[in-house]
C-alpha positions in Angstrom: 119.7 215.2 200.2 119.8 215.0 196.4 122.0 218.1 195.8 125.6 218.1 194.9 128.0 218.1 197.9 130.5 221.0 197.7 134.2 220.2 197.6 135.9 221.7 200.7 139.3 223.5 200.1 140.5 223.8 203.7 140.4 221.9 206.9 138.0 224.5 208.2 135.8 223.9 205.2 135.9 220.1 205.8 134.9 220.6 209.4 132.0 222.9 208.5 130.8 220.4 205.8 130.9 217.5 208.3 129.0 219.5 210.8 126.4 220.5 208.3 126.0 216.9 207.1 125.8 215.4 210.5 125.1 218.1 213.2 124.1 215.5 215.8 127.2 213.4 215.2 125.1 210.3 214.6 126.8 207.1 213.2 126.4 206.6 209.5 123.6 204.1 208.7 122.8 202.2 205.4 119.7 204.4 205.0 121.7 207.7 205.4 124.5 206.5 203.1 121.9 205.8 200.4 120.7 209.5 200.5 124.0 210.8 199.1 124.2 211.4 195.3 125.6 208.3 193.6 125.0 206.0 196.5 121.3 205.3 196.0 121.8 202.0 194.2 124.1 200.3 196.7 122.8 197.0 198.1 122.6 196.7 201.9 125.7 194.5 201.8 127.7 197.0 199.7 126.5 199.9 202.0 127.6 197.9 205.1 131.1 197.3 203.6 131.4 201.0 202.6 130.5 202.1 206.2 133.0 199.7 207.6 135.6 201.0 205.3 134.8 204.6 206.4 135.1 203.5 210.1 138.5 201.9 209.4 139.7 204.9 207.5 138.6 207.2 210.4 140.7 205.2 212.8 143.7 205.3 210.5 143.4 209.1 210.1 142.9 209.6 213.8 145.9 207.6 214.7 148.0 209.4 212.1 146.9 212.8 213.4 147.7 211.9 217.0 151.3 211.1 215.9 151.7 214.4 213.9 153.9 217.0 215.5 152.0 220.3 215.3 155.2 222.2 216.3 156.9 221.4 213.0 156.6 224.3 210.6 154.9 223.6 207.3 157.0 224.6 204.3 155.3 225.2 201.0 157.7 225.1 198.0 155.0 226.8 195.8 155.5 230.0 197.9 159.2 230.1 196.8 158.6 229.9 193.1 156.8 232.6 191.2 154.4 231.6 188.4 156.8 233.1 185.9 159.7 231.0 187.1 157.6 227.9 187.0 156.5 228.7 183.4 160.1 229.4 182.3 161.2 226.1 183.9 158.5 224.2 182.2 159.2 225.8 178.8 163.0 224.8 179.2 162.0 221.2 180.0 159.9 221.0 176.9 
């Protein structure tokens, strides 16, 4: 895998990317980590630390997501402001 990994824009894109990178849901190994662009030069010790960090981060994210309330509506302030209003506000501030 020596190609550039696309940047996902949505949760759906993230899930699709994860499934394409690891369809069998196998644990990340040192050898697999080193196949990603920019990770080829890591020592085994560095790769092990990176994998452990990923595992810890995964636990933190999972715990945070289990505490999220999916019934709470998401409010986007960007939807309330038009591009013209934003530009006018920025021009006044300058």
